[in-house]
C-alpha positions as CSV (number, residue, x, y, z in Angstrom):
1,X,78.1,105.4,96.5
2,X,74.7,104.3,95.4
3,X,74.2,104.4,91.6
4,X,70.9,106.3,91.4
5,X,69.3,106.3,88.0
6,X,66.6,109.0,88.3
7,X,63.8,110.2,90.6
8,X,61.1,107.5,90.8
9,X,58.2,109.4,92.5
10,X,57.2,111.9,95.1
11,X,54.7,110.8,97.8
12,X,52.2,113.4,99.1
13,X,49.7,112.9,101.9
14,X,46.7,115.2,101.5
15,X,44.0,116.2,104.0
16,X,41.1,116.3,101.4
17,X,41.5,113.6,98.8
18,X,38.9,114.7,96.3
19,X,40.1,118.4,96.5
20,X,43.8,117.4,96.0
21,X,42.9,114.9,93.2
22,X,41.1,117.6,91.3
23,X,44.0,120.1,91.9
24,X,46.7,117.7,90.6
25,X,44.7,116.5,87.7
26,X,42.5,119.4,86.6
27,X,44.8,122.3,87.5
28,X,48.3,120.9,87.1
29,X,47.4,118.4,84.3
30,X,48.6,115.1,85.8
31,X,47.1,112.0,84.4
32,X,45.8,109.1,86.6
33,X,47.7,105.9,86.2
34,X,45.8,104.0,88.8
35,X,43.6,104.7,91.8
36,X,43.3,102.3,94.7
37,X,41.3,102.3,97.9
38,X,43.2,100.4,100.6
39,X,40.4,99.3,102.9
40,X,42.8,98.1,105.7
41,X,44.3,101.7,105.9
42,X,41.1,103.5,105.0
43,X,43.3,105.3,102.5
44,X,43.3,106.1,98.8
45,X,46.5,105.8,96.8
46,X,46.5,107.7,93.5
47,X,49.4,107.3,91.0
48,X,49.9,110.2,88.7
49,X,52.0,110.8,85.6
50,X,53.1,113.9,83.8
51,X,54.1,113.7,80.1
52,X,54.3,109.9,80.4
53,X,56.5,110.0,83.6
54,X,55.2,108.5,86.8
55,X,55.9,111.3,89.3
56,X,53.4,111.5,92.2
57,X,51.8,109.2,94.7
58,X,48.9,111.0,96.3
59,X,47.7,109.4,99.6
60,X,44.8,110.1,101.9
61,X,44.8,108.9,105.5
62,X,42.3,109.5,108.2
63,X,43.3,112.6,110.2
64,X,46.9,113.1,109.1
65,X,48.8,115.5,111.3
66,X,49.5,119.0,109.9
67,X,53.0,119.5,108.6
68,X,54.5,122.9,108.8
69,X,55.8,124.0,105.4
70,X,56.7,127.6,106.0
71,X,58.4,129.8,106.8
72,X,61.3,127.7,105.6
73,X,60.5,124.6,107.8
74,X,62.9,121.7,107.8
75,X,62.0,118.9,105.3
76,X,60.7,119.0,101.8
77,X,60.9,122.7,100.7
78,X,58.8,122.6,97.5
79,X,58.0,120.9,94.2
80,X,59.2,122.6,91.1
81,X,57.8,122.2,87.6
82,X,59.1,123.6,84.3
83,X,56.8,125.8,82.2
84,X,57.4,127.5,78.9
85,X,55.4,130.6,79.6
86,X,55.1,131.8,83.2
87,X,52.5,134.5,82.5
88,X,50.1,132.1,80.7
89,X,50.6,129.6,83.6
90,X,49.9,132.3,86.2
91,X,46.8,133.5,84.3
92,X,45.4,129.9,84.3
93,X,46.1,129.5,88.0
94,X,44.4,132.8,88.8
95,X,41.4,131.9,86.6
96,X,41.3,128.6,88.6
97,X,41.1,130.6,91.9
98,X,44.7,130.0,92.9
99,X,46.9,133.0,93.9
100,X,50.6,133.1,93.1
101,X,53.4,135.1,94.5
102,X,54.9,137.8,92.3
103,X,57.3,136.6,89.6
104,X,60.9,136.6,90.7
105,X,64.1,136.2,88.8
106,X,66.7,133.5,89.7
107,X,69.8,135.5,90.4
108,X,72.0,132.7,89.1
109,X,70.3,131.7,85.9
110,X,68.2,134.8,85.0
111,X,65.1,132.6,84.7
112,X,61.7,133.6,86.0
113,X,59.7,131.7,88.6
114,X,56.8,131.9,91.0
115,X,55.3,130.0,93.9
116,X,51.8,128.9,94.8
117,X,50.3,126.5,97.3
118,X,48.6,123.1,96.7
119,X,45.4,122.5,98.7
120,X,47.4,121.6,101.8
121,X,49.8,124.6,101.4
122,X,52.7,122.5,100.0
123,X,54.7,125.1,98.1
124,X,54.8,124.5,94.3
125,X,57.2,126.4,92.1
126,X,56.7,127.1,88.4
127,X,60.1,127.7,86.7
128,X,60.2,129.2,83.2
129,X,62.5,127.3,80.8
């Protein structure tokens, strides 16, 4: 067995770099660690942190293929983030022009959650702690 320590990062390829950069920083609140343009690949690589933890590498590539994310496609299902107040979070998203699904309750924990898409329809979950 491999002795894993923790999650290092999640890599996301976006179709519109500036739109996704704005979404992950201005809407979700990630902070930029570093931003690099890789000339040989004609690709940006943006390293993002949340509350001091490096979590996301956001990549741009010329003409990436579309990846099916729903309904329930094989592969990465969604990203989930903890929030303290689901109603406040949803209100902010709606104010930012992002629609969310209705609030649901986890039948196993009794906790509330919702989903909404990133700019490329990657499902994102907010889970109230």
